Biopython code that builds the backbone (N, CA, C, O; Angstrom):
import numpy as np
from Bio.PDB.StructureBuilder import StructureBuilder

atoms = [
    (1, "MET", "N", (-25.731, 17.194, 10.871)),
    (1, "MET", "CA", (-25.234, 16.342, 11.939)),
    (1, "MET", "C", (-24.607, 15.092, 11.328)),
    (1, "MET", "O", (-25.166, 14.487, 10.413)),
    (2, "VAL", "N", (-23.453, 14.719, 11.840)),
    (2, "VAL", "CA", (-22.752, 13.524, 11.378)),
    (2, "VAL", "C", (-22.741, 12.514, 12.511)),
    (2, "VAL", "O", (-22.386, 12.845, 13.642)),
    (3, "ALA", "N", (-23.125, 11.295, 12.211)),
    (3, "ALA", "CA", (-23.063, 10.226, 13.205)),
    (3, "ALA", "C", (-21.669, 9.608, 13.164)),
    (3, "ALA", "O", (-21.134, 9.363, 12.082)),
    (4, "LEU", "N", (-21.083, 9.358, 14.312)),
    (4, "LEU", "CA", (-19.782, 8.711, 14.397)),
    (4, "LEU", "C", (-19.960, 7.313, 14.972)),
    (4, "LEU", "O", (-20.611, 7.129, 16.001)),
    (5, "LEU", "N", (-19.380, 6.339, 14.302)),
    (5, "LEU", "CA", (-19.434, 4.969, 14.789)),
    (5, "LEU", "C", (-18.609, 4.877, 16.072)),
    (5, "LEU", "O", (-17.469, 5.339, 16.114)),
    (6, "ASN", "N", (-19.184, 4.281, 17.117)),
    (6, "ASN", "CA", (-18.421, 4.124, 18.356)),
    (6, "ASN", "C", (-18.289, 2.672, 18.805)),
    (6, "ASN", "O", (-17.543, 2.386, 19.742)),
    (7, "LEU", "N", (-19.001, 1.748, 18.154)),
    (7, "LEU", "CA", (-18.943, 0.352, 18.568)),
    (7, "LEU", "C", (-19.301, -0.557, 17.401)),
    (7, "LEU", "O", (-20.271, -0.317, 16.682)),
    (8, "LEU", "N", (-18.500, -1.605, 17.228)),
    (8, "LEU", "CA", (-18.808, -2.667, 16.281)),
    (8, "LEU", "C", (-18.545, -3.979, 16.996)),
    (8, "LEU", "O", (-17.453, -4.191, 17.524)),
    (9, "VAL", "N", (-19.539, -4.865, 17.017)),
    (9, "VAL", "CA", (-19.413, -6.147, 17.701)),
    (9, "VAL", "C", (-19.433, -7.268, 16.667)),
    (9, "VAL", "O", (-20.353, -7.370, 15.856)),
    (10, "LEU", "N", (-18.397, -8.107, 16.714)),
    (10, "LEU", "CA", (-18.347, -9.322, 15.902)),
    (10, "LEU", "C", (-18.615, -10.498, 16.826)),
    (10, "LEU", "O", (-18.290, -10.457, 18.013)),
    (11, "ARG", "N", (-19.207, -11.538, 16.274)),
    (11, "ARG", "CA", (-19.498, -12.748, 17.050)),
    (11, "ARG", "C", (-18.787, -13.923, 16.391)),
    (11, "ARG", "O", (-18.728, -14.022, 15.165)),
    (12, "ALA", "N", (-18.254, -14.804, 17.215)),
    (12, "ALA", "CA", (-17.541, -15.974, 16.704)),
    (12, "ALA", "C", (-17.689, -17.122, 17.695)),
    (12, "ALA", "O", (-17.747, -16.907, 18.906)),
    (13, "ASP", "N", (-17.749, -18.351, 17.163)),
    (13, "ASP", "CA", (-17.795, -19.520, 18.042)),
    (13, "ASP", "C", (-16.559, -19.574, 18.940)),
    (13, "ASP", "O", (-16.642, -19.946, 20.110)),
    (14, "LYS", "N", (-15.412, -19.198, 18.372)),
    (14, "LYS", "CA", (-14.149, -19.178, 19.117)),
    (14, "LYS", "C", (-13.529, -17.789, 18.966)),
    (14, "LYS", "O", (-12.653, -17.590, 18.123)),
    (15, "PRO", "N", (-13.975, -16.833, 19.773)),
    (15, "PRO", "CA", (-13.513, -15.452, 19.628)),
    (15, "PRO", "C", (-11.992, -15.297, 19.667)),
    (15, "PRO", "O", (-11.430, -14.451, 18.972)),
    (16, "ASP", "N", (-11.332, -16.123, 20.486)),
    (16, "ASP", "CA", (-9.879, -16.012, 20.605)),
    (16, "ASP", "C", (-9.155, -16.296, 19.291)),
    (16, "ASP", "O", (-7.996, -15.910, 19.139)),
    (17, "GLU", "N", (-9.808, -16.959, 18.340)),
    (17, "GLU", "CA", (-9.192, -17.221, 17.040)),
    (17, "GLU", "C", (-9.181, -15.980, 16.151)),
    (17, "GLU", "O", (-8.388, -15.910, 15.212)),
    (18, "LEU", "N", (-10.046, -14.998, 16.427)),
    (18, "LEU", "CA", (-10.074, -13.766, 15.636)),
    (18, "LEU", "C", (-9.069, -12.731, 16.130)),
    (18, "LEU", "O", (-8.622, -11.888, 15.352)),
    (19, "VAL", "N", (-8.712, -12.782, 17.394)),
    (19, "VAL", "CA", (-7.874, -11.752, 17.996)),
    (19, "VAL", "C", (-6.542, -11.562, 17.255)),
    (19, "VAL", "O", (-6.210, -10.421, 16.933)),
    (20, "PRO", "N", (-5.761, -12.610, 16.967)),
    (20, "PRO", "CA", (-4.475, -12.381, 16.288)),
    (20, "PRO", "C", (-4.636, -11.718, 14.913)),
    (20, "PRO", "O", (-3.786, -10.923, 14.512)),
    (21, "PHE", "N", (-5.703, -12.034, 14.196)),
    (21, "PHE", "CA", (-5.938, -11.426, 12.880)),
    (21, "PHE", "C", (-6.104, -9.913, 13.017)),
    (21, "PHE", "O", (-5.450, -9.149, 12.307)),
    (22, "TYR", "N", (-6.976, -9.479, 13.926)),
    (22, "TYR", "CA", (-7.220, -8.045, 14.088)),
    (22, "TYR", "C", (-6.049, -7.335, 14.759)),
    (22, "TYR", "O", (-5.838, -6.143, 14.535)),
    (23, "GLU", "N", (-5.284, -8.058, 15.582)),
    (23, "GLU", "CA", (-4.067, -7.467, 16.133)),
    (23, "GLU", "C", (-3.053, -7.201, 15.027)),
    (23, "GLU", "O", (-2.291, -6.238, 15.111)),
    (24, "ALA", "N", (-3.030, -8.037, 13.994)),
    (24, "ALA", "CA", (-2.136, -7.814, 12.850)),
    (24, "ALA", "C", (-2.521, -6.553, 12.079)),
    (24, "ALA", "O", (-1.705, -6.010, 11.335)),
    (25, "LEU", "N", (-3.758, -6.084, 12.253)),
    (25, "LEU", "CA", (-4.200, -4.829, 11.642)),
    (25, "LEU", "C", (-3.870, -3.631, 12.530)),
    (25, "LEU", "O", (-4.001, -2.484, 12.101)),
    (26, "GLY", "N", (-3.444, -3.891, 13.761)),
    (26, "GLY", "CA", (-3.075, -2.813, 14.667)),
    (26, "GLY", "C", (-4.004, -2.605, 15.842)),
    (26, "GLY", "O", (-3.820, -1.654, 16.602)),
    (27, "VAL", "N", (-5.001, -3.467, 16.018)),
    (27, "VAL", "CA", (-5.928, -3.341, 17.153)),
    (27, "VAL", "C", (-5.318, -4.072, 18.351)),
    (27, "VAL", "O", (-4.878, -5.215, 18.227)),
    (28, "THR", "N", (-5.293, -3.414, 19.501)),
    (28, "THR", "CA", (-4.813, -4.031, 20.738)),
    (28, "THR", "C", (-6.029, -4.324, 21.606)),
    (28, "THR", "O", (-6.809, -3.428, 21.931)),
    (29, "PHE", "N", (-6.178, -5.591, 21.975)),
    (29, "PHE", "CA", (-7.361, -6.018, 22.725)),
    (29, "PHE", "C", (-7.066, -6.211, 24.200)),
    (29, "PHE", "O", (-5.938, -6.491, 24.607)),
    (30, "LYS", "N", (-8.122, -6.052, 24.988)),
    (30, "LYS", "CA", (-8.097, -6.468, 26.384)),
    (30, "LYS", "C", (-9.351, -7.297, 26.617)),
    (30, "LYS", "O", (-10.346, -7.148, 25.907)),
    (31, "VAL", "N", (-9.297, -8.159, 27.601)),
    (31, "VAL", "CA", (-10.441, -9.003, 27.941)),
    (31, "VAL", "C", (-11.337, -8.218, 28.890)),
    (31, "VAL", "O", (-10.863, -7.607, 29.847)),
    (32, "GLU", "N", (-12.648, -8.244, 28.611)),
    (32, "GLU", "CA", (-13.619, -7.535, 29.448)),
    (32, "GLU", "C", (-14.811, -8.431, 29.742)),
    (32, "GLU", "O", (-15.057, -9.429, 29.064)),
    (33, "ARG", "N", (-15.531, -8.042, 30.765)),
    (33, "ARG", "CA", (-16.813, -8.651, 31.097)),
    (33, "ARG", "C", (-17.638, -7.564, 31.761)),
    (33, "ARG", "O", (-17.173, -6.908, 32.693)),
    (34, "HIS", "N", (-18.849, -7.373, 31.289)),
    (34, "HIS", "CA", (-19.735, -6.361, 31.861)),
    (34, "HIS", "C", (-20.822, -7.062, 32.667)),
    (34, "HIS", "O", (-21.659, -7.772, 32.109)),
    (35, "GLY", "N", (-20.803, -6.864, 33.953)),
    (35, "GLY", "CA", (-21.795, -7.506, 34.816)),
    (35, "GLY", "C", (-21.736, -9.015, 34.682)),
    (35, "GLY", "O", (-20.681, -9.629, 34.840)),
    (36, "LYS", "N", (-22.897, -9.608, 34.385)),
    (36, "LYS", "CA", (-22.980, -11.067, 34.241)),
    (36, "LYS", "C", (-22.844, -11.507, 32.788)),
    (36, "LYS", "O", (-23.044, -12.681, 32.475)),
    (37, "GLY", "N", (-22.503, -10.567, 31.891)),
    (37, "GLY", "CA", (-22.351, -10.881, 30.472)),
    (37, "GLY", "C", (-21.132, -11.759, 30.221)),
    (37, "GLY", "O", (-20.357, -12.034, 31.137)),
    (38, "PRO", "N", (-20.970, -12.195, 28.983)),
    (38, "PRO", "CA", (-19.859, -13.087, 28.653)),
    (38, "PRO", "C", (-18.522, -12.339, 28.588)),
    (38, "PRO", "O", (-18.475, -11.146, 28.291)),
    (39, "GLU", "N", (-17.467, -13.050, 28.865)),
    (39, "GLU", "CA", (-16.135, -12.514, 28.667)),
    (39, "GLU", "C", (-15.940, -12.302, 27.173)),
    (39, "GLU", "O", (-16.352, -13.136, 26.366)),
    (40, "HIS", "N", (-15.316, -11.195, 26.803)),
    (40, "HIS", "CA", (-15.118, -10.870, 25.391)),
    (40, "HIS", "C", (-13.869, -10.015, 25.240)),
    (40, "HIS", "O", (-13.264, -9.606, 26.231)),
    (41, "TYR", "N", (-13.486, -9.746, 23.998)),
    (41, "TYR", "CA", (-12.323, -8.923, 23.697)),
    (41, "TYR", "C", (-12.788, -7.547, 23.248)),
    (41, "TYR", "O", (-13.777, -7.425, 22.525)),
    (42, "SER", "N", (-12.074, -6.508, 23.676)),
    (42, "SER", "CA", (-12.408, -5.138, 23.314)),
    (42, "SER", "C", (-11.129, -4.398, 22.939)),
    (42, "SER", "O", (-10.138, -4.443, 23.667)),
    (43, "GLY", "N", (-11.164, -3.707, 21.775)),
    (43, "GLY", "CA", (-9.997, -2.961, 21.333)),
    (43, "GLY", "C", (-10.403, -1.673, 20.641)),
    (43, "GLY", "O", (-11.406, -1.629, 19.928)),
    (44, "ALA", "N", (-9.618, -0.625, 20.854)),
    (44, "ALA", "CA", (-9.904, 0.677, 20.251)),
    (44, "ALA", "C", (-9.473, 0.707, 18.793)),
    (44, "ALA", "O", (-8.401, 0.223, 18.429)),
    (45, "CYS", "N", (-10.343, 1.290, 17.967)),
    (45, "CYS", "CA", (-10.066, 1.566, 16.550)),
    (45, "CYS", "C", (-10.371, 3.046, 16.360)),
    (45, "CYS", "O", (-11.501, 3.413, 16.036)),
    (46, "GLY", "N", (-9.377, 3.892, 16.559)),
    (46, "GLY", "CA", (-9.657, 5.318, 16.570)),
    (46, "GLY", "C", (-10.563, 5.613, 17.743)),
    (46, "GLY", "O", (-10.247, 5.258, 18.878)),
    (47, "GLU", "N", (-11.686, 6.259, 17.484)),
    (47, "GLU", "CA", (-12.636, 6.571, 18.553)),
    (47, "GLU", "C", (-13.662, 5.457, 18.768)),
    (47, "GLU", "O", (-14.458, 5.523, 19.705)),
    (48, "ALA", "N", (-13.650, 4.454, 17.922)),
    (48, "ALA", "CA", (-14.612, 3.354, 18.020)),
    (48, "ALA", "C", (-13.999, 2.160, 18.742)),
    (48, "ALA", "O", (-12.779, 2.022, 18.829)),
    (49, "LEU", "N", (-14.871, 1.304, 19.255)),
    (49, "LEU", "CA", (-14.439, 0.045, 19.849)),
    (49, "LEU", "C", (-14.814, -1.102, 18.928)),
    (49, "LEU", "O", (-15.911, -1.128, 18.370)),
    (50, "LEU", "N", (-13.905, -2.043, 18.772)),
    (50, "LEU", "CA", (-14.183, -3.305, 18.100)),
    (50, "LEU", "C", (-14.228, -4.348, 19.199)),
    (50, "LEU", "O", (-13.248, -4.542, 19.919)),
    (51, "GLU", "N", (-15.366, -5.022, 19.332)),
    (51, "GLU", "CA", (-15.498, -6.057, 20.343)),
    (51, "GLU", "C", (-15.782, -7.388, 19.669)),
    (51, "GLU", "O", (-16.509, -7.461, 18.678)),
    (52, "ILE", "N", (-15.195, -8.440, 20.227)),
    (52, "ILE", "CA", (-15.392, -9.792, 19.712)),
    (52, "ILE", "C", (-15.990, -10.623, 20.834)),
    (52, "ILE", "O", (-15.354, -10.871, 21.858)),
    (53, "TYR", "N", (-17.226, -11.047, 20.617)),
    (53, "TYR", "CA", (-17.997, -11.808, 21.598)),
    (53, "TYR", "C", (-18.168, -13.243, 21.126)),
    (53, "TYR", "O", (-18.091, -13.523, 19.930)),
    (54, "PRO", "N", (-18.400, -14.154, 22.069)),
    (54, "PRO", "CA", (-18.774, -15.510, 21.666)),
    (54, "PRO", "C", (-20.165, -15.481, 21.022)),
    (54, "PRO", "O", (-21.038, -14.713, 21.427)),
    (55, "SER", "N", (-20.346, -16.325, 20.024)),
    (55, "SER", "CA", (-21.645, -16.438, 19.353)),
    (55, "SER", "C", (-22.650, -17.129, 20.253)),
    (55, "SER", "O", (-22.309, -17.989, 21.065)),
    (56, "LEU", "N", (-23.886, -16.728, 20.085)),
    (56, "LEU", "CA", (-24.989, -17.449, 20.696)),
    (56, "LEU", "C", (-25.517, -18.432, 19.654)),
    (56, "LEU", "O", (-25.256, -18.234, 18.467)),
    (57, "PRO", "N", (-26.238, -19.469, 20.034)),
    (57, "PRO", "CA", (-26.752, -20.432, 19.049)),
    (57, "PRO", "C", (-27.542, -19.725, 17.937)),
    (57, "PRO", "O", (-28.429, -18.916, 18.207)),
    (58, "GLY", "N", (-27.204, -20.044, 16.701)),
    (58, "GLY", "CA", (-27.908, -19.494, 15.543)),
    (58, "GLY", "C", (-27.521, -18.072, 15.192)),
    (58, "GLY", "O", (-28.116, -17.475, 14.294)),
    (59, "GLU", "N", (-26.549, -17.525, 15.873)),
    (59, "GLU", "CA", (-26.147, -16.128, 15.655)),
    (59, "GLU", "C", (-24.844, -16.081, 14.856)),
    (59, "GLU", "O", (-23.916, -16.843, 15.126)),
    (60, "SER", "N", (-24.779, -15.178, 13.869)),
    (60, "SER", "CA", (-23.573, -15.036, 13.069)),
    (60, "SER", "C", (-23.437, -13.601, 12.573)),
    (60, "SER", "O", (-24.425, -12.949, 12.234)),
    (61, "THR", "N", (-22.203, -13.126, 12.537)),
    (61, "THR", "CA", (-21.906, -11.835, 11.915)),
    (61, "THR", "C", (-21.016, -12.031, 10.693)),
    (61, "THR", "O", (-20.430, -11.067, 10.199)),
    (62, "ALA", "N", (-20.906, -13.260, 10.200)),
    (62, "ALA", "CA", (-19.970, -13.580, 9.118)),
    (62, "ALA", "C", (-20.201, -12.760, 7.849)),
    (62, "ALA", "O", (-19.264, -12.581, 7.071)),
    (63, "ALA", "N", (-21.399, -12.261, 7.617)),
    (63, "ALA", "CA", (-21.665, -11.467, 6.409)),
    (63, "ALA", "C", (-21.248, -10.005, 6.578)),
    (63, "ALA", "O", (-21.331, -9.224, 5.631)),
    (64, "THR", "N", (-20.802, -9.635, 7.775)),
    (64, "THR", "CA", (-20.385, -8.261, 8.037)),
    (64, "THR", "C", (-19.074, -7.967, 7.321)),
    (64, "THR", "O", (-18.158, -8.789, 7.327)),
    (65, "ARG", "N", (-18.988, -6.793, 6.705)),
    (65, "ARG", "CA", (-17.756, -6.350, 6.048)),
    (65, "ARG", "C", (-17.229, -5.141, 6.807)),
    (65, "ARG", "O", (-17.986, -4.236, 7.160)),
    (66, "LEU", "N", (-15.930, -5.134, 7.053)),
    (66, "LEU", "CA", (-15.289, -4.065, 7.804)),
    (66, "LEU", "C", (-14.260, -3.376, 6.925)),
    (66, "LEU", "O", (-13.790, -3.954, 5.946)),
    (67, "GLY", "N", (-13.910, -2.148, 7.269)),
    (67, "GLY", "CA", (-12.871, -1.428, 6.552)),
    (67, "GLY", "C", (-11.951, -0.708, 7.519)),
    (67, "GLY", "O", (-12.405, -0.120, 8.501)),
    (68, "PHE", "N", (-10.654, -0.756, 7.239)),
    (68, "PHE", "CA", (-9.650, -0.119, 8.081)),
    (68, "PHE", "C", (-8.701, 0.696, 7.220)),
    (68, "PHE", "O", (-8.374, 0.295, 6.102)),
    (69, "ILE", "N", (-8.260, 1.830, 7.729)),
    (69, "ILE", "CA", (-7.176, 2.587, 7.129)),
    (69, "ILE", "C", (-5.915, 2.159, 7.860)),
    (69, "ILE", "O", (-5.877, 2.175, 9.090)),
    (70, "VAL", "N", (-4.884, 1.776, 7.120)),
    (70, "VAL", "CA", (-3.650, 1.276, 7.716)),
    (70, "VAL", "C", (-2.457, 2.040, 7.148)),
    (70, "VAL", "O", (-2.575, 2.724, 6.131)),
    (71, "ASP", "N", (-1.313, 1.919, 7.810)),
    (71, "ASP", "CA", (-0.103, 2.600, 7.340)),
    (71, "ASP", "C", (0.527, 1.901, 6.149)),
    (71, "ASP", "O", (1.098, 2.559, 5.279)),
    (72, "ASP", "N", (0.432, 0.556, 6.095)),
    (72, "ASP", "CA", (1.122, -0.202, 5.049)),
    (72, "ASP", "C", (0.304, -1.446, 4.687)),
    (72, "ASP", "O", (0.302, -2.434, 5.421)),
    (73, "VAL", "N", (-0.385, -1.383, 3.552)),
    (73, "VAL", "CA", (-1.240, -2.499, 3.129)),
    (73, "VAL", "C", (-0.430, -3.779, 2.914)),
    (73, "VAL", "O", (-0.865, -4.859, 3.315)),
    (74, "GLU", "N", (0.738, -3.670, 2.289)),
    (74, "GLU", "CA", (1.565, -4.859, 2.038)),
    (74, "GLU", "C", (1.932, -5.553, 3.349)),
    (74, "GLU", "O", (1.836, -6.775, 3.456)),
    (75, "GLN", "N", (2.348, -4.777, 4.337)),
    (75, "GLN", "CA", (2.720, -5.336, 5.641)),
    (75, "GLN", "C", (1.524, -6.011, 6.307)),
    (75, "GLN", "O", (1.656, -7.099, 6.868)),
    (76, "VAL", "N", (0.359, -5.369, 6.248)),
    (76, "VAL", "CA", (-0.849, -5.954, 6.836)),
    (76, "VAL", "C", (-1.199, -7.261, 6.132)),
    (76, "VAL", "O", (-1.575, -8.235, 6.784)),
    (77, "CYS", "N", (-1.079, -7.287, 4.808)),
    (77, "CYS", "CA", (-1.388, -8.517, 4.066)),
    (77, "CYS", "C", (-0.449, -9.649, 4.463)),
    (77, "CYS", "O", (-0.873, -10.799, 4.575)),
    (78, "LEU", "N", (0.820, -9.329, 4.675)),
    (78, "LEU", "CA", (1.770, -10.358, 5.109)),
    (78, "LEU", "C", (1.421, -10.875, 6.499)),
    (78, "LEU", "O", (1.430, -12.082, 6.737)),
    (79, "ALA", "N", (1.114, -9.963, 7.415)),
    (79, "ALA", "CA", (0.835, -10.356, 8.798)),
    (79, "ALA", "C", (-0.538, -11.009, 8.952)),
    (79, "ALA", "O", (-0.652, -12.085, 9.539)),
    (80, "ALA", "N", (-1.576, -10.364, 8.430)),
    (80, "ALA", "CA", (-2.943, -10.859, 8.627)),
    (80, "ALA", "C", (-3.321, -11.922, 7.607)),
    (80, "ALA", "O", (-4.135, -12.799, 7.899)),
    (81, "GLY", "N", (-2.739, -11.854, 6.416)),
    (81, "GLY", "CA", (-3.075, -12.831, 5.368)),
    (81, "GLY", "C", (-2.764, -14.258, 5.769)),
    (81, "GLY", "O", (-3.462, -15.186, 5.358)),
    (82, "SER", "N", (-1.715, -14.446, 6.574)),
    (82, "SER", "CA", (-1.367, -15.795, 7.023)),
    (82, "SER", "C", (-2.293, -16.289, 8.136)),
    (82, "SER", "O", (-2.330, -17.483, 8.435)),
    (83, "LEU", "N", (-3.040, -15.362, 8.748)),
    (83, "LEU", "CA", (-3.978, -15.720, 9.815)),
    (83, "LEU", "C", (-5.399, -15.888, 9.293)),
    (83, "LEU", "O", (-6.244, -16.485, 9.960)),
    (84, "GLY", "N", (-5.655, -15.369, 8.117)),
    (84, "GLY", "CA", (-6.945, -15.481, 7.444)),
    (84, "GLY", "C", (-6.659, -15.828, 5.997)),
    (84, "GLY", "O", (-5.965, -16.807, 5.721)),
    (85, "SER", "N", (-7.182, -15.043, 5.071)),
    (85, "SER", "CA", (-6.863, -15.243, 3.663)),
    (85, "SER", "C", (-6.943, -13.909, 2.936)),
    (85, "SER", "O", (-7.607, -12.974, 3.384)),
    (86, "ILE", "N", (-6.255, -13.845, 1.809)),
    (86, "ILE", "CA", (-6.309, -12.654, 0.980)),
    (86, "ILE", "C", (-7.334, -12.902, -0.116)),
    (86, "ILE", "O", (-7.175, -13.817, -0.924)),
    (87, "VAL", "N", (-8.384, -12.092, -0.146)),
    (87, "VAL", "CA", (-9.458, -12.213, -1.131)),
    (87, "VAL", "C", (-9.096, -11.438, -2.388)),
    (87, "VAL", "O", (-9.323, -11.913, -3.501)),
    (88, "LYS", "N", (-8.534, -10.244, -2.216)),
    (88, "LYS", "CA", (-8.115, -9.401, -3.333)),
    (88, "LYS", "C", (-6.758, -8.814, -2.986)),
    (88, "LYS", "O", (-6.606, -8.098, -1.997)),
    (89, "GLU", "N", (-5.774, -9.133, -3.821)),
    (89, "GLU", "CA", (-4.405, -8.662, -3.614)),
    (89, "GLU", "C", (-4.347, -7.137, -3.628)),
    (89, "GLU", "O", (-5.216, -6.492, -4.213)),
    (90, "PRO", "N", (-3.327, -6.552, -2.987)),
    (90, "PRO", "CA", (-3.192, -5.095, -3.005)),
    (90, "PRO", "C", (-3.110, -4.548, -4.434)),
    (90, "PRO", "O", (-2.431, -5.103, -5.298)),
    (91, "SER", "N", (-3.818, -3.455, -4.648)),
    (91, "SER", "CA", (-3.773, -2.784, -5.950)),
    (91, "SER", "C", (-4.021, -1.298, -5.748)),
    (91, "SER", "O", (-4.577, -0.878, -4.733)),
    (92, "HIS", "N", (-3.597, -0.509, -6.735)),
    (92, "HIS", "CA", (-3.826, 0.927, -6.692)),
    (92, "HIS", "C", (-5.253, 1.200, -7.160)),
    (92, "HIS", "O", (-5.669, 0.738, -8.222)),
    (93, "THR", "N", (-5.994, 1.953, -6.356)),
    (93, "THR", "CA", (-7.376, 2.301, -6.687)),
    (93, "THR", "C", (-7.557, 3.804, -6.480)),
    (93, "THR", "O", (-6.630, 4.498, -6.061)),
    (94, "GLN", "N", (-8.735, 4.288, -6.770)),
    (94, "GLN", "CA", (-9.012, 5.711, -6.550)),
    (94, "GLN", "C", (-8.955, 6.085, -5.079)),
    (94, "GLN", "O", (-8.831, 7.265, -4.751)),
    (95, "TRP", "N", (-9.042, 5.109, -4.186)),
    (95, "TRP", "CA", (-8.986, 5.360, -2.744)),
    (95, "TRP", "C", (-7.587, 5.191, -2.181)),
    (95, "TRP", "O", (-7.364, 5.456, -1.000)),
    (96, "GLY", "N", (-6.647, 4.759, -2.995)),
    (96, "GLY", "CA", (-5.285, 4.473, -2.555)),
    (96, "GLY", "C", (-4.998, 2.990, -2.735)),
    (96, "GLY", "O", (-5.756, 2.280, -3.397)),
    (97, "ILE", "N", (-3.913, 2.528, -2.151)),
    (97, "ILE", "CA", (-3.584, 1.104, -2.230)),
    (97, "ILE", "C", (-4.571, 0.366, -1.347)),
    (97, "ILE", "O", (-4.762, 0.712, -0.181)),
    (98, "ARG", "N", (-5.204, -0.667, -1.920)),
    (98, "ARG", "CA", (-6.320, -1.345, -1.260)),
    (98, "ARG", "C", (-6.194, -2.851, -1.442)),
    (98, "ARG", "O", (-5.739, -3.328, -2.482)),
    (99, "ALA", "N", (-6.599, -3.589, -0.425)),
    (99, "ALA", "CA", (-6.677, -5.048, -0.495)),
    (99, "ALA", "C", (-7.899, -5.474, 0.304)),
    (99, "ALA", "O", (-8.406, -4.725, 1.139)),
    (100, "VAL", "N", (-8.364, -6.694, 0.034)),
    (100, "VAL", "CA", (-9.468, -7.258, 0.804)),
    (100, "VAL", "C", (-8.994, -8.594, 1.367)),
    (100, "VAL", "O", (-8.485, -9.451, 0.644)),
    (101, "LEU", "N", (-9.175, -8.746, 2.668)),
    (101, "LEU", "CA", (-8.811, -9.970, 3.372)),
    (101, "LEU", "C", (-10.078, -10.625, 3.910)),
    (101, "LEU", "O", (-11.155, -10.029, 3.888)),
    (102, "ALA", "N", (-9.940, -11.837, 4.386)),
    (102, "ALA", "CA", (-11.022, -12.503, 5.119)),
    (102, "ALA", "C", (-10.424, -12.984, 6.433)),
    (102, "ALA", "O", (-9.352, -13.590, 6.449)),
    (103, "ASP", "N", (-11.116, -12.715, 7.530)),
    (103, "ASP", "CA", (-10.612, -13.180, 8.827)),
    (103, "ASP", "C", (-10.876, -14.685, 8.942)),
    (103, "ASP", "O", (-11.484, -15.265, 8.042)),
    (104, "PRO", "N", (-10.439, -15.321, 10.014)),
    (104, "PRO", "CA", (-10.565, -16.780, 10.127)),
    (104, "PRO", "C", (-11.983, -17.345, 10.021)),
    (104, "PRO", "O", (-12.139, -18.528, 9.719)),
    (105, "ILE", "N", (-13.031, -16.531, 10.261)),
    (105, "ILE", "CA", (-14.384, -17.077, 10.099)),
    (105, "ILE", "C", (-15.124, -16.484, 8.906)),
    (105, "ILE", "O", (-16.306, -16.762, 8.708)),
    (106, "GLY", "N", (-14.429, -15.661, 8.102)),
    (106, "GLY", "CA", (-15.017, -15.210, 6.848)),
    (106, "GLY", "C", (-15.479, -13.779, 6.765)),
    (106, "GLY", "O", (-15.966, -13.370, 5.711)),
    (107, "HIS", "N", (-15.354, -12.979, 7.835)),
    (107, "HIS", "CA", (-15.673, -11.551, 7.714)),
    (107, "HIS", "C", (-14.735, -10.957, 6.665)),
    (107, "HIS", "O", (-13.523, -11.155, 6.747)),
    (108, "LYS", "N", (-15.266, -10.240, 5.690)),
    (108, "LYS", "CA", (-14.433, -9.565, 4.700)),
    (108, "LYS", "C", (-13.908, -8.270, 5.335)),
    (108, "LYS", "O", (-14.653, -7.536, 5.985)),
    (109, "VAL", "N", (-12.623, -8.010, 5.135)),
    (109, "VAL", "CA", (-11.967, -6.862, 5.752)),
    (109, "VAL", "C", (-11.189, -6.109, 4.672)),
    (109, "VAL", "O", (-10.212, -6.619, 4.123)),
    (110, "GLU", "N", (-11.633, -4.904, 4.385)),
    (110, "GLU", "CA", (-10.954, -4.053, 3.412)),
    (110, "GLU", "C", (-9.909, -3.228, 4.137)),
    (110, "GLU", "O", (-10.193, -2.630, 5.175)),
    (111, "VAL", "N", (-8.696, -3.191, 3.594)),
    (111, "VAL", "CA", (-7.645, -2.351, 4.152)),
    (111, "VAL", "C", (-7.190, -1.383, 3.060)),
    (111, "VAL", "O", (-6.948, -1.776, 1.919)),
    (112, "VAL", "N", (-7.081, -0.113, 3.435)),
    (112, "VAL", "CA", (-6.657, 0.941, 2.512)),
    (112, "VAL", "C", (-5.495, 1.652, 3.153)),
    (112, "VAL", "O", (-5.539, 2.010, 4.330)),
    (113, "GLN", "N", (-4.445, 1.858, 2.366)),
    (113, "GLN", "CA", (-3.245, 2.500, 2.894)),
    (113, "GLN", "C", (-3.463, 3.983, 3.092)),
    (113, "GLN", "O", (-3.979, 4.680, 2.217)),
    (114, "ARG", "N", (-3.062, 4.449, 4.254)),
    (114, "ARG", "CA", (-3.151, 5.870, 4.589)),
    (114, "ARG", "C", (-2.325, 6.668, 3.585)),
    (114, "ARG", "O", (-1.198, 6.291, 3.267)),
    (115, "ALA", "N", (-2.881, 7.762, 3.090)),
    (115, "ALA", "CA", (-2.193, 8.581, 2.077)),
    (115, "ALA", "C", (-0.989, 9.282, 2.674)),
    (115, "ALA", "O", (-0.290, 10.013, 1.973)),
]
sb = StructureBuilder()
sb.init_structure("model")
sb.init_model(0)
sb.init_chain("A")
sb.init_seg("    ")
for serial, (resi, resn, name, xyz) in enumerate(atoms, 1):
    if name == "N":
        sb.init_residue(resn, " ", resi, " ")
    sb.init_atom(name, np.array(xyz, "f"), 0.0, 1.0, " ", f" {name:<3s}", serial, name[0])
structure = sb.get_structure()
């Protein structure tokens, strides 16, 4: 049996500051609210959802590392790198062309070019 990831939730003091970074990776967000819960952003990543919620006091997901397969690592670095930072420049690896970025609050984001 293989488990498939269907949801990843990031938390940020200012969630709207993360949206442009992840949109530069190709995620399209919509604003949602479930019942009396907080308004948040939700976007499909393949079969999984990436959601960005406001942080609660003392709560952080900044140590979380994410990985995405993209069509063009160089293009993503140009678009998302200006919204966050480039931690490791694109290079050829055994997994393909790979780079590591950091979003505006420090989540490390690995991008690998689709073969």
